[in-house]
C-alpha positions as CSV (number, residue, x, y, z in Angstrom):
1,M,152.1,155.8,-50.2
2,I,151.6,158.8,-52.6
3,C,152.0,158.5,-56.3
4,R,154.3,161.1,-57.8
5,T,153.2,162.9,-60.9
6,P,154.8,165.8,-62.9
7,Q,153.8,169.3,-61.8
8,T,154.9,172.9,-62.0
9,D,153.6,174.5,-58.9
10,T,155.8,175.2,-55.9
11,V,154.7,175.2,-52.2
12,H,156.4,177.6,-49.9
13,V,156.7,176.5,-46.3
14,I,157.7,179.3,-43.8
15,G,159.3,177.9,-40.6
16,G,161.6,175.0,-40.1
17,G,160.2,173.7,-36.8
18,L,158.5,170.4,-36.4
19,A,155.3,171.5,-38.2
20,G,157.1,173.1,-41.1
21,S,159.6,170.3,-41.5
22,E,156.8,167.7,-41.5
23,A,154.7,169.8,-43.9
24,A,157.6,170.2,-46.4
25,W,158.3,166.4,-46.2
26,Q,154.7,165.5,-47.0
27,V,154.5,168.0,-49.9
28,A,157.8,166.8,-51.4
29,N,156.8,163.1,-51.0
30,A,153.7,163.9,-53.0
31,G,155.9,165.0,-55.9
32,I,155.5,168.7,-55.4
33,R,158.5,171.1,-55.3
34,V,159.0,172.8,-51.9
35,V,160.9,175.8,-50.7
36,L,161.4,175.7,-47.0
37,H,162.1,179.1,-45.5
38,E,163.9,179.1,-42.1
39,M,165.4,182.4,-40.7
40,R,167.8,180.7,-38.4
41,P,170.8,181.2,-38.1
42,V,170.5,184.6,-39.9
43,R,168.0,185.6,-37.2
44,M,167.7,183.6,-34.0
45,T,164.8,183.4,-31.6
46,E,164.6,183.8,-27.8
47,A,164.5,180.0,-27.3
48,H,166.5,178.3,-30.1
49,R,170.2,177.4,-29.7
50,T,171.1,176.0,-33.2
51,E,170.3,176.4,-36.8
52,G,169.0,172.8,-37.0
53,L,165.6,172.1,-38.4
54,A,163.0,170.7,-36.0
55,E,165.1,171.8,-33.0
56,L,163.4,170.8,-29.7
57,V,163.5,173.9,-27.4
58,C,161.6,172.5,-24.4
59,S,161.4,168.9,-23.3
60,N,162.9,166.0,-25.3
61,S,159.8,163.9,-24.7
62,F,157.1,163.1,-27.3
63,R,155.1,161.7,-24.3
64,S,153.3,158.3,-24.2
65,D,153.9,155.9,-27.1
66,D,151.0,153.6,-26.0
67,A,148.7,153.7,-29.0
68,A,146.0,151.5,-27.4
69,N,145.5,153.5,-24.2
70,N,146.8,157.0,-24.7
71,A,145.6,159.7,-27.2
72,V,149.1,161.0,-28.0
73,G,150.4,157.4,-28.5
74,L,147.5,156.9,-30.9
75,L,148.5,160.1,-32.7
76,H,152.1,158.7,-33.0
77,A,150.6,155.5,-34.6
78,E,148.5,157.5,-37.1
79,M,151.5,159.7,-38.1
80,R,153.6,156.6,-38.7
81,R,150.9,155.2,-41.0
82,L,151.1,158.5,-43.0
83,G,154.9,158.4,-43.5
84,S,155.8,161.0,-40.9
85,L,159.4,162.3,-41.0
86,V,159.1,163.5,-37.5
87,M,158.1,160.1,-36.2
88,R,160.7,158.3,-38.3
89,A,163.5,160.6,-36.8
90,A,162.1,160.2,-33.3
91,D,162.0,156.4,-33.5
92,A,165.6,156.4,-34.8
93,N,166.9,158.6,-32.0
94,Q,164.9,157.4,-29.0
95,V,166.4,157.3,-25.5
96,P,165.0,155.4,-22.5
97,A,162.0,157.1,-20.9
98,G,159.8,154.5,-19.3
99,G,156.4,154.5,-21.1
100,A,157.2,157.7,-23.1
101,L,159.0,158.2,-26.4
102,A,161.9,160.6,-25.7
103,V,164.6,161.4,-28.1
104,D,168.2,162.6,-28.3
105,R,167.4,166.2,-29.2
106,D,170.5,166.8,-31.3
107,G,170.3,163.5,-33.1
108,F,166.6,164.0,-33.8
109,S,167.2,167.5,-35.3
110,A,170.2,166.3,-37.3
111,A,168.1,163.4,-38.8
112,V,165.3,165.7,-39.8
113,T,167.7,168.3,-41.2
114,K,169.5,165.7,-43.3
115,S,166.4,164.1,-44.7
116,L,165.0,167.5,-45.8
117,H,168.4,168.7,-47.2
118,D,168.8,165.5,-49.2
119,H,165.3,165.4,-50.7
120,P,165.6,166.4,-54.4
121,L,162.3,168.4,-54.4
122,I,163.1,170.5,-51.3
123,E,165.1,173.7,-51.3
124,I,166.1,175.2,-48.0
125,D,166.2,179.0,-47.9
126,R,167.9,180.6,-44.9
127,T,166.3,184.0,-45.0
128,E,163.6,185.7,-42.9
129,I,160.2,186.3,-44.4
130,A,159.7,189.8,-42.9
131,G,156.0,190.4,-43.6
132,L,153.4,188.7,-45.7
133,P,154.8,186.3,-48.4
134,P,155.0,187.7,-51.9
135,A,151.7,187.8,-53.7
136,E,153.0,185.5,-56.5
137,W,153.4,182.7,-54.0
138,G,150.0,181.0,-54.5
139,N,150.4,178.1,-52.1
140,V,152.0,178.9,-48.7
141,I,152.1,177.1,-45.4
142,V,153.0,179.4,-42.5
143,A,154.4,177.2,-39.7
144,T,156.5,179.8,-37.8
145,G,155.3,178.6,-34.4
146,P,154.8,180.5,-31.2
147,L,158.1,182.5,-31.8
148,T,156.9,184.1,-35.1
149,S,159.1,187.1,-35.9
150,A,157.6,190.4,-35.2
151,P,157.2,191.7,-38.8
152,L,155.4,188.6,-39.9
153,A,153.2,188.5,-36.8
154,E,152.3,192.1,-37.3
155,A,151.4,191.5,-41.0
156,I,149.1,188.6,-40.0
157,R,147.4,190.8,-37.4
158,E,146.8,193.5,-39.9
159,L,145.4,191.0,-42.4
160,T,143.0,189.4,-40.0
161,D,142.1,192.6,-38.1
162,E,142.5,190.7,-34.9
163,N,145.3,190.5,-32.3
164,A,146.9,187.2,-31.7
165,L,146.4,185.7,-28.3
166,A,149.6,185.1,-26.3
167,F,150.6,182.8,-23.5
168,F,153.8,182.0,-21.7
169,D,155.8,178.8,-22.2
170,A,158.8,177.7,-20.1
171,I,161.9,175.5,-20.5
172,A,163.2,172.9,-18.0
173,P,166.9,172.8,-17.0
174,I,169.3,170.1,-18.1
175,V,171.8,168.5,-15.7
176,H,175.1,166.7,-16.5
177,R,174.6,163.0,-15.5
178,D,178.0,162.7,-13.8
179,S,177.2,165.5,-11.4
180,I,174.2,163.7,-9.9
181,D,174.9,161.9,-6.6
182,M,173.8,158.3,-7.3
183,S,174.4,157.4,-3.6
184,V,171.2,159.3,-3.0
185,A,169.3,158.9,-6.2
186,W,168.3,155.7,-8.1
187,F,167.1,154.5,-11.5
188,Q,163.5,153.4,-11.8
189,S,160.6,154.1,-14.1
190,R,157.2,154.7,-12.4
191,Y,155.6,151.3,-11.7
192,D,158.7,149.8,-13.5
193,K,157.1,150.4,-16.8
194,V,159.2,149.5,-19.8
195,G,158.9,152.0,-22.6
196,P,160.3,152.4,-26.1
197,G,164.0,151.5,-26.0
198,G,163.8,151.4,-22.2
199,T,164.4,148.8,-19.4
200,G,161.9,149.8,-16.7
201,A,164.6,151.8,-14.9
202,D,164.9,154.8,-17.1
203,Y,164.5,157.8,-14.8
204,I,166.8,159.1,-12.1
205,N,164.8,159.6,-8.9
206,C,165.7,162.0,-6.1
207,P,163.7,161.5,-2.9
208,M,162.5,164.1,-0.4
209,T,161.3,163.9,3.1
210,K,158.4,166.1,4.2
211,D,160.8,168.6,5.8
212,Q,162.9,168.7,2.6
213,Y,159.8,169.2,0.4
214,D,158.5,172.0,2.7
215,T,161.9,173.7,2.5
216,F,162.1,173.3,-1.3
217,V,158.6,174.7,-1.9
218,A,159.4,177.7,0.3
219,A,162.6,178.3,-1.6
220,L,160.7,178.1,-4.9
221,L,158.2,180.7,-3.8
222,A,160.9,183.0,-2.5
223,G,163.3,182.6,-5.5
224,E,164.0,185.6,-7.7
225,K,161.8,185.5,-10.9
226,V,162.3,186.8,-14.4
227,D,161.0,190.3,-14.6
228,F,158.0,190.9,-16.7
229,K,157.7,193.7,-19.3
230,D,154.5,195.8,-19.1
231,W,152.9,194.0,-22.0
232,E,153.5,190.6,-20.4
233,T,151.6,191.2,-17.1
234,S,148.2,190.1,-18.5
235,T,149.5,187.1,-20.5
236,P,148.3,183.8,-19.2
237,Y,150.2,180.5,-18.9
238,F,149.2,177.4,-20.8
239,D,148.3,174.8,-18.1
240,G,150.1,172.0,-19.9
241,C,153.5,173.7,-19.4
242,L,153.3,175.6,-16.1
243,P,156.5,176.9,-14.5
244,V,157.2,174.8,-11.4
245,E,157.0,177.8,-9.1
246,V,153.6,178.8,-10.5
247,M,152.4,175.3,-9.6
248,A,153.8,175.8,-6.1
249,E,151.8,179.1,-5.9
250,R,148.6,177.2,-6.5
251,G,148.9,175.2,-3.3
252,H,151.6,173.7,-1.1
253,E,150.8,170.1,-2.1
254,T,150.3,170.8,-5.8
255,L,153.7,169.6,-6.9
256,R,153.3,166.3,-4.9
257,H,150.3,165.6,-7.1
258,G,152.1,166.7,-10.3
259,P,155.8,166.3,-11.4
260,M,156.9,165.4,-7.8
261,K,154.4,162.7,-7.1
262,P,156.0,159.7,-5.3
263,V,153.6,157.0,-6.5
264,G,154.9,153.9,-8.3
265,L,158.5,154.4,-7.0
266,T,160.4,152.7,-4.2
267,N,163.8,153.8,-2.8
268,P,165.9,150.6,-2.9
269,R,168.1,151.9,-0.1
270,D,165.1,152.3,2.2
271,P,162.2,150.3,0.7
272,T,160.0,150.4,3.7
273,V,159.9,154.2,3.9
274,K,157.9,156.0,1.2
275,P,159.5,159.3,0.1
276,Y,157.2,162.3,0.7
277,A,158.0,163.6,-2.8
278,I,160.3,162.6,-5.7
279,V,162.0,164.7,-8.4
280,Q,162.6,162.7,-11.6
281,L,165.2,163.3,-14.3
282,R,164.9,161.9,-17.8
283,Q,167.7,161.1,-20.3
284,D,168.1,163.9,-22.8
285,N,170.7,162.6,-25.2
286,K,171.7,159.3,-26.7
287,L,175.0,159.2,-24.9
288,G,173.2,159.4,-21.6
289,T,175.4,162.3,-20.4
290,L,172.6,164.8,-20.0
291,Y,169.3,164.5,-18.0
292,N,166.4,167.1,-17.9
293,I,164.4,167.7,-14.7
294,V,161.0,166.4,-15.6
295,G,158.2,169.0,-15.2
296,F,160.6,171.7,-14.0
297,Q,159.9,174.4,-16.5
298,T,160.7,177.6,-14.7
299,K,160.8,181.4,-14.7
300,L,163.3,181.6,-11.9
301,N,166.4,183.7,-12.8
302,Y,169.6,181.8,-13.4
303,G,171.1,182.4,-9.9
304,A,167.9,181.3,-8.1
305,Q,167.7,178.1,-10.3
306,Q,171.1,177.0,-9.4
307,R,170.6,177.7,-5.7
308,V,167.1,176.3,-5.4
309,F,167.5,173.2,-7.5
310,R,170.7,172.2,-5.7
311,T,168.7,171.8,-2.6
312,I,167.1,168.7,-4.2
313,P,168.7,165.6,-2.6
314,G,171.2,164.1,-5.1
315,L,171.6,167.4,-7.0
316,E,173.6,169.3,-4.4
317,N,176.6,169.4,-6.8
318,A,174.6,169.5,-10.0
319,E,176.2,171.1,-13.1
320,F,173.7,172.5,-15.5
321,A,174.2,172.1,-19.3
322,R,171.2,174.5,-19.7
323,L,169.2,176.5,-17.3
324,G,165.5,177.0,-17.7
325,G,163.9,179.9,-19.3
326,L,160.6,181.6,-20.3
327,H,159.3,182.8,-23.6
328,R,156.1,184.3,-25.0
329,N,154.0,182.2,-27.4
330,T,151.3,183.4,-29.8
331,F,148.5,181.5,-31.5
332,L,145.7,182.4,-33.8
333,N,142.0,182.4,-33.0
334,S,141.8,179.6,-35.5
335,P,138.1,178.7,-35.5
336,K,137.3,182.2,-36.5
337,L,140.3,182.9,-38.9
338,L,140.9,179.5,-40.6
339,D,138.7,177.3,-42.7
340,G,138.4,173.5,-42.4
341,Q,141.6,173.0,-44.5
342,L,143.6,175.4,-42.3
343,R,143.5,178.2,-44.9
344,L,143.2,181.8,-43.8
345,R,139.7,183.0,-44.7
346,A,141.0,186.5,-45.4
347,Q,143.6,185.2,-47.9
348,P,143.2,181.5,-48.7
349,R,146.6,181.2,-50.4
350,L,148.0,181.2,-46.8
351,R,147.6,178.0,-44.9
352,F,148.7,177.7,-41.2
353,A,150.2,174.8,-39.4
354,G,151.7,173.8,-36.0
355,Q,151.5,175.4,-32.6
356,M,150.4,178.8,-34.1
357,T,147.1,177.2,-34.9
358,G,146.3,176.5,-31.2
359,C,147.5,172.9,-30.8
360,E,150.0,172.3,-28.0
361,G,152.8,169.8,-27.9
362,Y,155.5,168.5,-30.3
363,V,153.5,165.7,-31.8
364,E,150.3,167.7,-32.1
365,S,152.2,170.5,-33.9
366,A,153.9,168.1,-36.3
367,S,150.6,166.3,-37.0
368,I,149.0,169.6,-38.1
369,G,152.0,170.2,-40.3
370,L,151.4,166.8,-41.8
371,I,147.8,167.4,-42.7
372,A,148.6,170.9,-43.9
373,G,151.2,169.4,-46.2
374,L,148.7,166.9,-47.6
375,Y,146.2,169.7,-48.2
376,A,148.8,171.9,-49.9
377,A,149.9,169.1,-52.2
378,A,146.3,168.4,-53.2
379,D,145.8,172.1,-53.9
380,A,149.0,172.1,-56.1
381,R,147.3,169.4,-58.2
382,A,143.9,171.2,-58.1
383,A,142.6,168.0,-56.4
384,A,140.2,167.7,-53.5
385,L,141.2,165.9,-50.3
386,E,138.6,164.8,-47.8
387,P,139.4,165.6,-44.2
388,P,140.6,162.7,-42.0
389,P,137.8,161.1,-40.1
390,A,136.7,163.0,-36.9
391,T,137.1,159.6,-35.1
392,T,140.9,159.7,-35.6
393,A,143.3,161.5,-33.4
394,L,144.4,163.7,-36.4
395,G,140.8,164.4,-37.4
396,S,139.7,165.2,-33.9
397,L,142.6,167.6,-33.3
398,L,141.9,169.3,-36.7
399,G,138.3,169.6,-35.7
400,H,139.1,171.3,-32.5
401,I,141.3,173.8,-34.2
402,T,138.9,174.6,-36.9
403,G,135.7,175.0,-34.8
404,G,135.2,172.2,-32.3
405,H,135.5,174.4,-29.1
406,I,132.7,176.0,-27.2
407,E,132.5,179.8,-27.4
408,A,132.5,181.8,-24.2
409,P,129.1,183.1,-23.2
410,E,130.4,186.7,-22.8
411,A,130.1,188.7,-26.0
412,G,133.5,189.5,-27.4
413,T,135.4,187.1,-25.2
414,R,137.7,184.7,-27.1
415,S,137.5,181.2,-25.6
416,F,139.8,179.3,-27.9
417,Q,142.9,178.0,-26.1
418,P,145.8,175.7,-26.9
419,M,145.0,172.0,-26.6
420,N,146.9,168.8,-26.4
421,I,145.3,165.7,-28.0
422,N,143.1,163.8,-25.6
423,F,140.2,161.4,-25.9
424,G,137.8,164.1,-24.9
425,L,138.1,165.5,-28.4
426,F,136.9,162.3,-30.0
427,P,133.3,161.6,-30.9
428,P,131.8,159.1,-28.4
429,L,131.4,155.4,-29.3
430,A,128.1,154.3,-30.6
431,S,127.9,151.9,-27.6
432,A,130.3,151.7,-24.6
433,P,132.0,148.4,-23.9
434,T,130.4,146.5,-21.1
435,K,132.0,143.1,-21.2
436,K,135.5,141.6,-21.3
437,P,136.4,139.1,-24.1
438,D,135.6,136.2,-21.7
439,G,132.0,137.6,-21.3
440,T,132.4,138.8,-17.7
441,R,131.2,142.4,-17.0
442,L,133.7,145.3,-16.8
443,R,133.9,147.0,-13.5
444,G,135.3,150.4,-12.3
445,N,138.4,151.5,-14.1
446,E,138.1,148.6,-16.5
447,K,135.4,150.5,-18.3
448,T,137.6,153.5,-18.8
449,V,140.4,151.3,-20.2
450,A,138.1,149.4,-22.5
451,R,136.6,152.7,-23.8
452,K,140.0,154.1,-24.6
453,Q,141.1,150.9,-26.3
454,A,137.9,150.9,-28.4
455,L,138.4,154.5,-29.4
456,S,141.9,153.8,-30.5
457,A,140.9,150.7,-32.5
458,R,138.1,152.6,-34.2
459,A,140.5,155.5,-35.0
460,L,143.2,153.3,-36.7
461,A,140.6,151.3,-38.7
462,D,139.0,154.6,-39.9
463,L,142.3,156.1,-40.7
464,D,143.3,153.1,-42.8
465,R,140.0,153.4,-44.8
466,W,140.6,157.1,-45.3
467,I,144.1,156.4,-46.6
468,A,142.8,153.8,-49.0
469,D,139.7,155.6,-50.1
470,H,140.8,159.2,-50.3
471,L,144.4,159.9,-49.9
472,R,145.7,157.9,-52.8
473,I,142.9,159.0,-55.1
474,A,143.6,162.7,-54.3
475,A,147.3,162.2,-54.8
476,A,146.8,160.5,-58.1
477,A,144.3,163.1,-59.5
């Protein structure tokens, strides 16, 4: 896609997560030399297990891959059009997950690591950047994520004269497949939906009666939790990744309308009786030997997790490959601190990418790494790059990060919060669809479906024009 031309500048990318890996790939594919700095394994974080680049520390799901009807599926499609390494590795390492794109986490990380290691213009430096990057680095992408090391985070706070916001993020447990009682559980995707690499029977479902659900919720609420440090007591949760026991605290029926909803599923052993609640497990590796408990991020301590989660029918003898955990995330007040190209206003040689900018989710983080990489490559050539259209998923997410939110009415209150991609970030259609292709009028939910499909079609058409009209021109300048 991008024409390679000789150059002498080097882009430094700090952080080898999804955003940093994607940014390095985009810069190198533009013909610009890259040094990718990753502190693991010299210094590990609270959540990582390996030294692999783009390690997935929470879920193994990239969520919906439906580009026509879902905003994150649309973002997948846009990234594929832009030569995304993250999406290429995800597609090559997918595991069955109904309508979602889920991946073998080890295979995915290995694929990203190998691609970056083998690229002739990428150097991987396994050292920590403990503080601001050296002044002679004129083109830097900081993609250190929510687990940014303390020295670098402190240097950024001093530079911006503003404390970073923080929120809690939690990890779901992973269970060995052969320890699940399949005489109780069964395979089925919700509404039998067939997803990427799937069959329509991609999740393991554990049914609960009302009494079992009531007992389970009570055990969740009574279970011993991870102790908070003094500075953690005022840190909020991000609503897109709430611990399961926090959801339970918000109301007894909350879980039945969230990760434990029983709709679209039928127990083949008792098809006339609808389970009161259902716990789902999703394949976590390509071998199919590991399954994660969907939506069960948790701050329960390890003993309580094993005790409480083994009360779930079918998981009485569950063996855990990994128990859940809790870690503190940080992100910038990006609309105030960053310009439209993700550069730090106080020091424009520093560009930020990924979750630290205030996007939430694997794909969102990688997509902001992608656009940061394209901007950095253009800067290395002293070329201008127009922003992606606001009508695209990439452009709408970038717009939210760099100023599309609404400020809180209270003076001094920071309202900017992490955001997943959603159709609410897109500019409205000039005119909403009112009729089907056969001329009959749309009714009820049909209007919502048609609107989403029209937004998606507009986005992909506008992205294609942007690629043709701006990206190649900027790359060749």
